[in-house]
VEXDREN-2710 file (C-alpha; in Angstrom, 1 decimal):
% VEXDREN-2710
k/r/px/py/pz
1/MET/25.7/-12.4/-23.2
2/SER/23.0/-10.0/-21.6
3/ASP/21.5/-10.0/-24.9
4/PHE/21.3/-13.3/-25.3
5/LEU/19.6/-14.1/-22.0
6/ARG/17.2/-11.0/-22.5
7/GLU/16.2/-13.1/-26.0
8/GLN/16.1/-16.2/-24.4
9/ALA/13.7/-15.1/-21.8
10/LYS/11.4/-13.3/-24.3
11/LYS/11.4/-17.3/-26.0
12/ASP/10.6/-18.8/-22.9
13/PHE/7.8/-16.2/-21.9
14/GLU/6.1/-16.7/-25.6
15/ARG/6.4/-20.3/-24.9
16/ALA/5.1/-20.2/-21.6
17/ARG/2.0/-18.1/-23.0
18/MET/1.7/-20.3/-26.2
19/ARG/1.3/-23.3/-24.0
20/GLU/-0.9/-21.6/-21.6
21/PHE/-3.1/-20.9/-24.6
22/PHE/-3.5/-24.6/-25.7
23/GLU/-4.3/-25.8/-22.4
24/ARG/-7.1/-23.2/-22.3
25/ILE/-8.6/-24.4/-25.8
26/LEU/-8.2/-28.1/-24.6
27/SER/-9.8/-27.6/-21.2
28/PHE/-12.9/-25.4/-22.5
29/THR/-15.4/-27.9/-21.2
30/SER/-14.1/-27.7/-17.8
31/PRO/-12.5/-24.6/-17.5
32/GLN/-12.3/-24.5/-13.3
33/ARG/-10.0/-27.2/-13.7
34/GLN/-7.3/-24.5/-15.0
35/GLU/-8.2/-21.9/-12.5
36/LEU/-5.8/-21.2/-9.6
37/LEU/-7.7/-21.0/-5.9
38/PRO/-8.2/-17.4/-4.6
39/LEU/-6.7/-17.7/-1.1
40/ASP/-9.6/-15.2/0.3
41/GLU/-12.2/-17.4/-1.1
42/VAL/-10.6/-20.5/0.6
43/LYS/-10.0/-18.7/3.9
44/LYS/-13.8/-17.8/3.4
45/LEU/-15.0/-21.7/3.4
46/LEU/-12.3/-23.1/6.0
47/ARG/-12.6/-20.5/8.6
48/PRO/-9.2/-21.2/9.7
49/LYS/-8.6/-21.1/13.5
50/GLY/-5.0/-19.4/13.9
51/GLU/-2.0/-19.4/12.2
52/ARG/1.8/-20.3/12.6
53/TYR/4.8/-19.8/11.3
54/LEU/6.8/-22.8/10.0
55/GLY/9.9/-20.9/8.7
56/LEU/11.9/-22.3/5.4
57/LYS/11.1/-25.0/3.8
58/THR/11.5/-26.8/0.5
59/VAL/8.1/-27.2/-0.9
60/PRO/6.7/-29.6/-3.9
61/ILE/5.7/-27.1/-6.8
62/ASP/3.2/-29.5/-7.5
63/LYS/1.5/-28.8/-4.5
64/ILE/1.1/-24.8/-4.8
65/VAL/-2.3/-24.2/-6.0
66/GLY/-3.3/-20.5/-5.4
67/SER/-2.7/-17.1/-4.7
68/GLU/-3.4/-14.5/-2.4
69/GLY/-3.6/-11.8/-5.2
70/ARG/-2.6/-13.1/-8.6
71/TYR/-4.8/-16.0/-9.2
72/LEU/-6.1/-14.3/-12.5
73/ASP/-2.6/-13.7/-14.0
74/PHE/-1.6/-17.4/-14.0
75/ASN/-3.3/-21.1/-14.6
76/LYS/-3.6/-24.0/-12.3
77/LYS/-0.1/-24.9/-13.7
78/PHE/1.0/-21.1/-13.1
79/LEU/1.3/-20.7/-16.6
80/PRO/1.4/-16.9/-17.6
81/ARG/-2.1/-16.0/-19.1
82/HIS/-1.8/-12.1/-19.8
83/GLY/0.6/-10.2/-21.6
84/HIS/1.2/-7.7/-18.5
85/THR/3.3/-10.4/-16.5
86/ARG/5.8/-10.3/-19.3
87/GLY/8.4/-7.9/-17.7
88/ARG/8.2/-9.2/-14.2
89/TRP/8.4/-13.1/-15.6
90/GLU/11.0/-12.6/-18.2
91/SER/13.5/-10.5/-15.5
92/ILE/13.2/-13.7/-13.3
93/ASP/13.6/-15.6/-16.2
94/GLN/16.5/-14.0/-17.1
95/ALA/17.6/-14.2/-13.3
96/HIS/17.6/-18.2/-13.5
97/LEU/19.5/-18.4/-16.8
98/ALA/22.3/-16.5/-15.3
99/TYR/22.2/-19.0/-12.3
100/LYS/21.4/-15.9/-9.8
101/GLU/20.6/-16.9/-6.4
102/LEU/16.8/-15.6/-6.2
103/PRO/15.0/-15.1/-2.6
104/PRO/12.6/-18.0/-1.2
105/VAL/9.1/-17.4/-2.0
106/LYS/6.5/-16.8/0.5
107/LEU/3.6/-19.2/1.0
108/TYR/0.4/-19.9/3.1
109/GLU/0.0/-23.7/3.7
110/VAL/-3.7/-24.5/4.1
111/GLY/-4.9/-28.1/4.2
112/GLY/-2.0/-29.5/3.2
113/VAL/-1.6/-27.5/0.0
114/TYR/0.0/-24.0/-0.6
115/PHE/-0.8/-20.4/-1.9
116/VAL/1.3/-17.8/-2.9
117/ARG/1.7/-14.5/-0.7
118/ASP/4.8/-13.2/-2.6
119/GLY/6.8/-14.8/-5.5
120/ASN/4.1/-15.8/-8.2
121/HIS/6.1/-15.2/-11.1
122/ARG/9.0/-17.0/-9.4
123/VAL/6.9/-20.0/-9.0
124/SER/5.6/-19.8/-12.7
125/VAL/9.4/-19.6/-14.1
126/ALA/10.7/-22.4/-11.7
127/LYS/7.4/-24.6/-12.6
128/SER/8.2/-23.7/-16.4
129/LYS/11.9/-25.0/-16.0
130/GLY/10.7/-28.1/-14.8
131/SER/11.8/-27.9/-11.3
132/LYS/9.9/-29.8/-8.4
133/PHE/10.8/-27.8/-5.2
134/ILE/11.0/-24.3/-4.7
135/ASP/12.5/-22.7/-1.3
136/ALA/9.6/-20.9/0.4
137/GLU/8.9/-19.1/3.6
138/VAL/5.9/-20.9/5.0
139/THR/3.0/-19.7/7.2
140/SER/0.7/-22.6/8.0
141/LEU/-3.5/-21.8/8.5
142/ASN/-4.8/-24.2/10.8
143/ALA/-7.6/-26.0/9.0
144/GLU/-9.4/-28.9/9.6
145/ILE/-10.5/-30.1/6.2
146/PRO/-7.5/-31.7/3.9
147/LEU/-7.1/-30.1/0.3
148/HIS/-5.6/-32.0/-2.7
149/PRO/-4.0/-30.2/-5.6
150/ASP/-6.4/-31.1/-8.3
151/MET/-9.3/-29.5/-5.9
152/THR/-11.7/-26.7/-7.5
153/LEU/-13.3/-24.2/-5.6
154/ASP/-16.7/-26.0/-6.2
155/GLU/-15.3/-29.2/-4.9
156/LEU/-13.6/-27.7/-1.8
157/ARG/-17.2/-25.9/-1.4
158/LYS/-18.9/-29.2/-1.3
159/ARG/-16.2/-30.7/1.0
160/VAL/-16.8/-28.0/3.6
161/ILE/-20.8/-28.4/2.9
162/ASP/-20.2/-32.5/3.8
163/TYR/-18.3/-31.8/6.6
164/GLU/-20.4/-29.7/8.4
165/TYR/-23.1/-31.8/7.7
166/ALA/-21.4/-34.6/9.7
167/GLU/-20.8/-32.4/12.3
168/PHE/-24.2/-31.2/12.5
169/ARG/-25.6/-35.0/12.5
170/GLU/-23.3/-35.7/15.5
171/LYS/-24.1/-32.6/17.3
172/THR/-27.7/-33.6/17.1
173/ASP/-27.4/-37.6/17.1
174/MET/-29.7/-37.2/14.0
175/GLU/-29.3/-40.6/12.8
176/ARG/-31.1/-41.7/15.9
177/VAL/-33.4/-38.8/16.2
178/LEU/-34.5/-38.8/13.1
179/PRO/-33.9/-41.8/11.1
180/GLY/-33.7/-41.6/7.3
181/VAL/-33.9/-38.1/7.2
182/GLU/-31.9/-35.6/5.4
183/ILE/-31.3/-31.8/5.2
184/ARG/-28.8/-30.6/2.7
185/PHE/-27.7/-27.1/1.7
186/SER/-26.0/-25.9/-1.4
187/THR/-23.6/-23.1/0.7
188/PRO/-21.6/-23.7/3.5
189/GLY/-22.4/-22.4/7.1
190/ARG/-26.0/-23.1/6.8
191/TYR/-25.9/-26.2/9.5
192/ASP/-25.2/-23.2/12.0
193/GLU/-28.1/-21.4/11.5
194/LEU/-30.6/-24.6/11.1
195/TYR/-28.8/-25.5/14.7
196/GLU/-30.1/-22.2/16.2
197/HIS/-33.5/-22.8/14.9
198/ILE/-33.8/-25.8/16.7
199/LEU/-32.7/-24.2/19.7
200/VAL/-35.3/-21.3/19.5
201/HIS/-38.0/-23.9/19.0
202/LYS/-36.9/-25.5/22.1
203/TYR/-37.0/-22.2/24.1
204/TYR/-40.8/-21.8/23.0
205/ILE/-41.8/-25.1/23.6
206/ASN/-40.3/-25.1/26.7
207/MET/-41.9/-22.1/28.1
208/ASP/-45.3/-23.6/29.0
209/LYS/-43.4/-26.6/30.8
210/ASP/-41.9/-26.4/34.4
211/TYR/-39.1/-28.9/33.4
212/GLU/-36.4/-28.4/30.7
213/ILE/-37.4/-30.9/27.9
214/PRO/-34.5/-32.9/26.4
215/PHE/-33.2/-31.7/23.2
216/GLU/-33.9/-34.7/21.3
217/GLU/-37.9/-34.0/22.0
218/ALA/-37.1/-30.5/20.5
219/PHE/-35.5/-31.8/17.3
220/ARG/-38.2/-34.0/16.6
221/SER/-40.7/-31.5/17.4
222/TRP/-39.3/-28.6/15.3
223/TYR/-38.8/-31.3/12.2
224/GLU/-42.3/-32.6/12.4
225/ASN/-44.2/-29.1/12.9
226/VAL/-41.9/-26.4/11.2
227/TYR/-39.5/-28.1/9.1
228/ARG/-41.7/-30.9/7.3
229/PRO/-44.8/-28.6/6.9
230/ILE/-43.1/-25.9/5.1
231/VAL/-41.3/-28.9/2.9
232/GLU/-44.4/-30.6/2.2
233/VAL/-45.6/-27.3/0.2
234/ILE/-42.5/-26.9/-1.8
235/ARG/-42.7/-30.5/-2.7
236/LYS/-46.7/-30.4/-3.4
237/GLU/-46.0/-27.0/-5.8
238/ASN/-43.0/-28.3/-7.0
239/ILE/-41.1/-24.9/-6.1
240/LEU/-37.8/-26.7/-5.8
241/SER/-37.9/-26.2/-9.9
242/MET/-38.0/-22.7/-9.7
243/PHE/-34.6/-22.8/-7.5
244/PRO/-32.1/-24.7/-10.2
245/GLY/-29.0/-25.7/-7.9
246/ARG/-30.7/-25.2/-4.2
247/THR/-32.0/-27.8/-2.1
248/GLU/-35.2/-28.3/0.2
249/GLY/-33.0/-26.9/2.9
250/ASP/-32.2/-23.8/1.3
251/LEU/-35.7/-22.9/0.6
252/TYR/-36.9/-23.9/4.2
253/LEU/-34.4/-21.0/5.7
254/TRP/-35.3/-18.6/3.0
255/CYS/-39.4/-19.3/3.2
256/VAL/-39.5/-19.6/7.2
257/LYS/-37.8/-16.6/7.6
258/HIS/-40.4/-14.9/4.6
259/TRP/-43.1/-15.8/6.6
260/ASP/-42.2/-14.6/9.9
261/ASP/-41.6/-11.7/8.4
262/LEU/-45.2/-12.1/7.3
263/LYS/-46.6/-12.6/10.5
264/ARG/-45.1/-9.9/12.0
265/GLN/-46.5/-7.6/9.5
266/TYR/-50.2/-9.3/9.5
267/GLY/-50.4/-11.5/12.7
268/GLN/-49.7/-14.8/13.5
269/ASP/-52.1/-16.6/11.8
270/TYR/-51.2/-16.0/8.3
271/ASP/-50.9/-19.1/6.4
272/LEU/-48.0/-20.9/5.6
273/ARG/-48.8/-22.4/2.5
274/THR/-49.5/-19.1/1.3
275/ALA/-46.0/-17.6/2.5
276/VAL/-44.6/-20.2/0.7
277/ILE/-46.0/-20.0/-2.4
278/GLN/-45.5/-16.2/-2.3
279/PHE/-42.0/-16.1/-1.9
280/ALA/-41.4/-18.5/-4.9
281/GLN/-43.6/-16.5/-7.1
282/ARG/-41.7/-13.2/-5.9
283/HIS/-38.2/-15.1/-6.2
284/GLY/-38.3/-18.1/-8.1
285/THR/-36.9/-18.7/-11.6
286/THR/-39.7/-19.2/-14.5
287/TRP/-38.6/-20.0/-17.6
288/LYS/-39.3/-16.6/-19.1
289/ARG/-37.0/-14.8/-16.4
290/ARG/-34.3/-18.0/-17.2
291/LEU/-34.4/-17.5/-20.8
292/SER/-33.9/-13.3/-19.8
293/ARG/-30.7/-14.4/-17.8
294/TRP/-29.3/-16.6/-20.7
295/TRP/-29.6/-14.1/-23.2
296/LYS/-28.1/-11.2/-20.9
297/ARG/-25.2/-13.6/-20.4
298/LEU/-24.9/-14.3/-24.1
299/THR/-24.7/-10.6/-25.3
300/SER/-22.3/-9.6/-22.2
301/TRP/-20.1/-12.5/-23.6
302/LEU/-19.9/-11.5/-27.1
303/ARG/-19.7/-7.7/-26.0
304/ARG/-16.6/-8.8/-23.7
305/PRO/-13.0/-7.4/-25.6
306/PRO/-10.5/-9.8/-27.3
307/ALA/-7.6/-11.3/-25.2
308/ASP/-4.3/-9.4/-25.2
309/PRO/-2.2/-10.5/-27.7
310/GLN/0.5/-13.3/-27.0
END
């Protein structure tokens, strides 16, 4: 009987590996759709404010979308990607075939979906058998942004940025103070930094007054005298084209820091336009640099070792 179970588990694993192989081929235009979400990256984006233990629960397997440490070993459907998972996977499968009771997996719940803390192979085997639910010991991380099972890391990043932007607009009353103005970023966490810029500007323009100016006055002054002049140079010199995938907001933060560094080094009268153009020339991507980076990526890909045997 044990020989039969071992042979059956071996066939099950090879079948799962073959399914993963074909799914990888079919999704070559959108490989991110096949990636499990890494919990550490998700936590960096969502910055959960605490956790609480929920105890034992029956969890829908389709809502398990990521892993704490083994996200490279399985695809989004928890099919095994590498041969080194065979031993553990087949031993779990043999236990399933023999109707042995396995301990519950350990999961984190974040925004309505789940990440494996312990039990990746158990989830993989259960999913390959067509199971819809799995017993789990669940700890919930307190996140304000809901996730959905099909979400990629890039989509989550964009949702976090949109959420932060909505908070920034509400906190600054931006729609009323600066109607029609949009300030976008390509990475999370930048709106807090932008808000600090406005508060610093408020502090400096308040120094010459004997009363506390309202925030909206400082906000409008910052936009007119700091942000917009930098953005006008960026647009006039077509600098955004040298930073693919970035925004005017990104460049503002970088350029204003560069300008401040130059003013400390050469004096407060250092020219803004010169500072912005110098930053672009030093850090921007010309067509020659893009071609060089593309060639390096291509040669690196060609030198990669082949995937392990299935």
